[in-house]
N, C-alpha and C positions, 0 to 999 in steps of 0.2 A: 419704610423707609430704603432706598435699593440705593447702593450704591455701588459704582465702580474700584473692582479692587485688583486686576489687571487687564491692561493692554492684549488683550493675539494679535499673533504676527508668532514670529518666529521665536525669538527669546526675551522680548524687554521683560524687565525683573527687578524686580528691590533684592537687593542684598539674599546669599544664602547662607543655609547653614551645612556644614557635612562634617562626618564626627569627626572625633576628637580622637586620634590616634600618636600610639607612644613615637616619641619622640615630637610630632611634632610645636613650634613655637605654644606659647603660651602663659597665662598669669597666674598667682599665687591663689587666682579666686578673688579678689580682692575688686570691687566691682570702680571702673577708672571715675577716677578721681572728676574734677569739673563744678560736678552741682554744687549749686547752691541749699542755705541751708531752709528748712521747710518752719513753716511758724508751729512756735514751743508749745505743746501739749499740757496746758494744765491741769492739775490733780483736781477733779469734782469736786463741787463743793456743795454740803447742804447745811441751807439756811439752822438758824441757833435755834432754838429751842422757842418759841412763841413767834421765833421770825415769819416772815415770807417770803417763798421764794419766788423771785423778780425772771427767773431764768436761767439760763445758761452765760457765762457773762464770755470777755474774749480770751479765745484760744482753749476754751473747755470741748472737750470730745459733746456731740449732738448726736438724736438720731436726724437725718434729711424730715420723715414722712411725719416727725412730734410737733414742728412747731416752738420747739423748745427755747430757741436765746433767748435774751432779753433782748425790749425795744433797741430798733438801731441794729441789730446783728441779724444776721444771715449764716442758715448752717449750712452752712458748705462741704456739698462732699468730699469726699475721699478718692480720688481718679479708681483707684485698688479696689475700693467699698463701697462703695458708690449711699448704699442703706446708712453709712458713718457716714459722719465728720466733724466739724470743730468752724465754732463760730463765727463770724470775722466780719469787723464793721459792711453794711452797708450803703451800698452810692448808686445806687440807682434801686427800678424796679424796671416788672418784664411790662408788654403789653400785654392787653385782655386776652390774645389769645396762645398767649405764656409762648410763643414762637419768634419775637424779638424784643426789641428798648423798649420802651416809653419814654423813661427818665437816665440824665446818665449824670447824674453830680458827681464830680469830685472833692467835694469840702469837706466833704467827714475826713477820705485821707489825711495819714500825720508820720510823719516822721518816714517820711521817706515810700514809704510805700503810695500805688498808684491805685485808678480803679480799674478795676478791668472786668467786662466781659468775657469768663471763661466761655467757649465754647466747649459741646460735650459733642464727643465723639464716638461716643456708645452710645445716639437715641437714636431710638426707634419708630420714635414722629417727628413733629416739628414741633408738637408744643415738649420736650425738651431738650428742644436741639440748646440752651444757655443753661449753662452747672448753675449758675449765680453771676451776679455783677456786686461783686465787692472790693475793699481796698487787701489789697496783698504787695509784696518786695518785687524790684520786677529781678528775673535771672543779671545777673553782673559779667558771666567768664562765658568766653566761647567756649561755645561746647556744652554748656553747663548744663543742668533741667531747667524747662521754663514749661508753663502753660499756655493752650494755644488758644489767642481771644481774639475777638469779634475785629477790636478796633487793632490786630498785631502788637500790643501793646505789650507784650506776654517777658521782652529783652530789654535789657539797659539798652541807650545810643551810647551810652562809654566805653561799647566795644566795639563798635563803626559803625556807621552813619544806614547801612546797608542790612540790622540784622534783624534777619528771622529767625521765628522760634516754627520750628518745623520735627517733622516726623523722624528719628534716627533710632535706630533698634524697634524695644517694645515701647519705647516715649519718647517727649520730643524735646530738642537739645536748640543750643541757641547760634545758627549759621551766619555765618556772613553770605547774603543773596551777591550773585554779581552786580553791576552797575548796568547802566543804560545799555552801554555802549560797550558788554562785556565785561568789562577790568571789574583788576581782581588787586588788594594790597598786594605786596611782595612780589616773588617770584611766583603766586599761586595761577590758576587757570580755572577760569568757570565749565564748570563739568553735570554732566548730569546724576542724578542720583537715583534716578529708577521710578522714582513719581513722580504719580501724573493731577495736573491741575485744569479739574475742571471748572469752566466757560458759564454761568449761569444765567439765563433770562430774568426778568420781571419780574415772575413768578416763584423765583428759587429751586427754577427744579433744571435740571443740569437738558443745556439743550441739544435736542436729538435731530442727525443727519446725514445726508446721500452725498454731499461731497463738501469740499470746503469753502462754496460758496456763501452757507449755513453762517459759517463761524466770525470770530468777529479776530484781529489777528493781536496778537502771534497767536492764536488757536486756530487749532484742524481739525479733521474731523478724524476721528481716531478707532479701531476696533477697541471692544474696549469685553471683558468679559464682571459680570454681575456675583455683588455676593450671594446673588440668588441661583445662582447658577445659570441664568442667561445673559445673553452677549446683543452687542449691541453693538451701534457707533452714534457716537458722541463726540459735541467737541470739546476739545483738553489740548493742554502744552507738559510738555516735559517738566518737572522746577526741574532748577539749576542749584549749585549753589560753588562757592568758591572753598577753592581747595590742593592742598599739594597731588599732583596727577604721578598714579602710580601705573608701570606699565603690567600686562599682561606674564605672568609667571610660560612659564614650558615643564612640561614633564619632568624632562630629566630633573630638571634644577624645583621641583617639587617634590619628587622622589627623594630627592640628598635633603630637602628638612625632613621627611620624612624617618627617615636612617640616621638626624641627629647634627643633623647639618645647624650654620648657623643664621639664618636672616641677615640682609643689610637693612642699613638704615631705609632702601626705598622698593625692597621687597613687602612689606606688608599694606597693607590698605584697613580703613577702620569701619565694623560696621555703626559703630556708636563712640561713644566718647573721644572723640579727633573728629580730622578732616582731612584723612591721607584719604582720598579716594582717587579708583578705576583711573585711566584716561579715556580720553573719547579716540579709540583704539580703532575703529571701524569707519569707512565714511560713511559721507551725512544720509543715504537713501540706501542701507546697508541694515539688512532684517539680525544682525549679527547682534550681541553686546559685550561689552568687556564689564565683566560682575566681577564682585567683590565678595568669596566665600569663607566665611567665617572656622578655624580652622583646629580655632582657642576654644572651644567648647560650649559658645557663647558666650567669649568673656570680651569681646569687641576685637579681636585683630585676627585679617583672613589674606586671603589672596588673590591677588583680581586673574582670571579665571577668561580665554575668550572664548567665548557658546558661539560655535557659527554649525550647525548639524545641529538636525534633531529628527522625530516622529510626528506627523500630523498626526489627528479621528482617525484619519484613512488606515495609516499604517503605513505612508509613506516618506519616506528621508529626506528632508529639507533642509538643506544646504545654502549660508549666503558666504560670500567673496570675501574671501581676506584681502586682509592690504596686502602691497608688491611683496615681496620674497616669504612670504607666508601663506602654508595650505592646510587645507579641514582637514583634518586627520583623528582617529577614533583612536589614536597611541592613549590620553591620558585619560580618558573612559576608559576601558583597559584594566591602566595599571593602577588607579584608585578605585575605581569601582566605582563610575559615575557615569549613568545613568539608566535601562531600565531592566526593572527584570521580571519572571514569572513565578505564580504561587504555584505552589507543590499545592494545594486543595487542601491543608491546613492553615493558612493564614502565614507561610512561611516563604521564606525564597526557595525556588527550584533549585535541588542542589545538583550535581555532576558527576560523570568521572571523567578524569582529563586526559585520559592516557584514551580515550576511543576518540579522541578529536587529534585535530592539523591544530599544533600550535598555531593562531592568530588569525587565524577562517574561524566561520561558525561552523555549529556544530547541532544539527538539525534532530540527527538522531540520537544523540541527550536533551533535544529543548522542546521535547512534544512537538519534530517535524518542522520545526517554525528556522527558516535559515534565516533571523538578521538574530540569533540570540546566539554568543558567546559561551562556553564554557572554563570558567576563567577562577582562579586562584585565591583565595586573600589569605592576610595570617598566615601567622607559623608553627611548626611544631603543634600541640592537644587544639593551636587557636587555627588553624588554616581550613576552610570552608570553600568548597568550589562553588560555584553557584553558577548559573546561567543568568548572563548581562546583554541588552543590547544597547553597545555605547554610547554616549552623546558625545559630539562632533569638537573638538577645539583649535586652535587656530597654535598654527606650530612652525619652525622657522623653518622654510626650504632645503630640502636637503634631506630632516629626517624622509622617513622611508611613509611618502602619502596613502594612503588609505578612501575608498567611499562609503566610511562604515560596515566594508563589507555583509551589504544588504541586498536583497531582491525588494524590489517598491512594490508587487503585489500579495507579499507572502506577509505571515504573521498572525498574529493574535493577541489583543493586548487585552493584559490584566488589570485589575480592581488590585492595584500591590500596594496602594498609599497616602502617595501624594504627587499632584501635576507642576505640572512643569505650566509654564504662559502657552505652550502648545499645544499644553492636553493631553502631555509624555505624561505616564504612569513612573515611579522614578522611586523605588523605597529597597536598596539594593540593603540598606543598615538598620542606619539611625532617620527619623524622619524629624524632621523641622517643618518653624513655618516663622518668615519674616512680613513684617506688614509694611508699609508703606501707607500715608496718610495724611492728606493733605488739609488746610485749614475749608476748602469748598465740598470736604466729604470726601472727592479721592484715593482711596484704597490703593497699592499694587500689592496683590502677594503670592509668594511662592516659594514652594520647599524643595524640597533637593534630600537624598542620602548618599552616602558611601559607606561599601562595603570595608573597606578600610586596609593596609597592607600589615 
């Protein structure tokens, strides 16, 4: 089953993650609070001598393929290990094709549990798209863990009337969706998450298109990349949610954080476990994107970076227009190693000698005669490394020295260094990460980037 995972185009991405560097704000390593307790797993019981084993009981562990739960119970898969699970109360049955609901009966559920037809987002065919129809507790905390379901009832409406179970980081969390008029609680704003929600036809498949006429409002014909490497155009719309709007950080502010500065309350965004989201910084028709880049070593805290310039598949530099009083420059890309590197032929990054280069200018003599790459040093002392890097562009306040990326649009050979951005640009200057955002419709955004660090 082919799933779109990224919007093609300049920088439409999900939350990205960069390497954690000395001096970066972080956490103590604990997973953020807010998750609801999972069903308690009771110790497996063996029948007494002479007794008959009638099957595993409620909340006992089970093997999904063995159908070993007692009558009235279903072996519900563990999302982290789908081959095993726990026995939960059955409240429905699948149809003969195993790709939809035949019976949905909430009556067996008690103790606050509700009947949930849980979606299997790792399904490889329509026949296993539903993990099970069982009685489960609803999540009751905003930004708490939840299970995506057919009816969207994984989260309790005690959180908010517009609560939804949405992808966050590597899991799903209860988020407050925007109202029909774009309204949100208090001073929060209706903000894009970077995820795509795909329109589906009567047959359950995505609607392919050449223009918006094939789509139903609010869906629009959108360029996407699929998880099998192919590309296409389907009817889709960006997923939005309510949150606190965080403006993009500047290169100087980011360097200050990396050098031990203390972030303010409005400086950090959350990739999961919260709802501090990057503001709608760019104009609606811009290809730029203000994205949350994790700087906490995967603990869910990041900074918003306004991406405005990258290289397409033909090595042509494509820049989006920044808002008034901002300019698209490569300053941050060079400062933190945010961009593409060249392969040294042994699976590493091509190193270079800065003394043979002009500071702030591309250095083809050190970078395989490629005039899109700079020789830049990252780290200090014994940890210092100089590598060839082709920086991405970010919006900086006007007055900082603007650049065009120092590129020639007809030069350069892109290497397979590791991770792809949405524009198809390879970005591996150090630590490679991957963040996916998937919706109940089966759409997923997938973007990764790397940072050489300071």
